N, C-alpha and C positions, 0 to 999 in steps of 0.2 A: 539674384542668387542668393538662395536661402541657404543659411548654416545648418549643417546636419548635427544632429543632437548625438553625443558620444555617451550620453548616460540614460538611464531610464528614470522615470519618475518612481516613486517608493512612497510609503505611508509609514509613518512611525509613531508609536504611541509612547510618549516622554514621561508621562505619571509626574512624579514630582520635580523632573526637571524642565517641565512645561514654564513654570515660572522664570525660571532662569533664563530660557530662551526668549520669552516675553519682556523681560526686563532689558534684554539687549537690543530687542527690535525698538522698544520704547526708547531707549537712550540715543538711537540714531547711529549707533556703532554699525549696524548690520542693516542692509536693507531687506533682506528676506530670511525666511527660515532656513532656506539654502545655503545661505551666505553662513550663516552662525554654523550648521551642519559641516560645510566643507572645512571651515576654520576647525572645529572640534575633532574631525577626522585628522587633520595636519597636525594638529597637537599631539593627538593620540599616536599617529607614526613618529613624531619626534620622541615621545616619551619611551615608546617600545625601544626605538634605535638607541636610546642611552641606556636603557635595562639590559638590552643585549650587550652593549660594548661593555657595562660594568661586569656582567656576567663571564663574558670571554676573558676580560682581565682576571677575574675572580679565578678560573679555571687555568688559565697559563701559570697565574701565581703559586697555585697549587702542584701543576705539573713542575716547575721551575725548583719548588722547594727541595733544597738539598736534604732535609731530614731523611731518616728511615722511613719507610710505608709501616704502617701497623696493619696487621692482617685483620680483615673484617670480622675473623671469627673473636679476635680479643676485643674489638670495639664494640660488637654485639653483646659480649659476656658482661662488659662494663656497664653498658645501657640496661640491658635486663636486671641487673643488681641494683641499678641506681632506683628504675622503676618500681621493683621488687619493694626497696626500702621507702618509696613515697608513699606506696600502697598501704605500708606498714603504719606509717606515720599520720594517715589519715583517718585511721581507724580510731 
């Protein structure tokens, strides 16, 4: 009984990252480019999960902040003035 493939073959152009893949294969840490790519995708998944958790915590922190909200109009007024001051200073 043969195993059914659950993924499809793809072609990837790595550019500058080709040397990184080649070094990993040459080191013997991985047996194939597919193994390297699967490890890379797992690492990327973990990184994205960490970033998402940090962002959720930051949003919750902002929602839980007891300080009075600042109207967006006031914030943008300050930002426009700050930008105008920087533009003047660069001239």
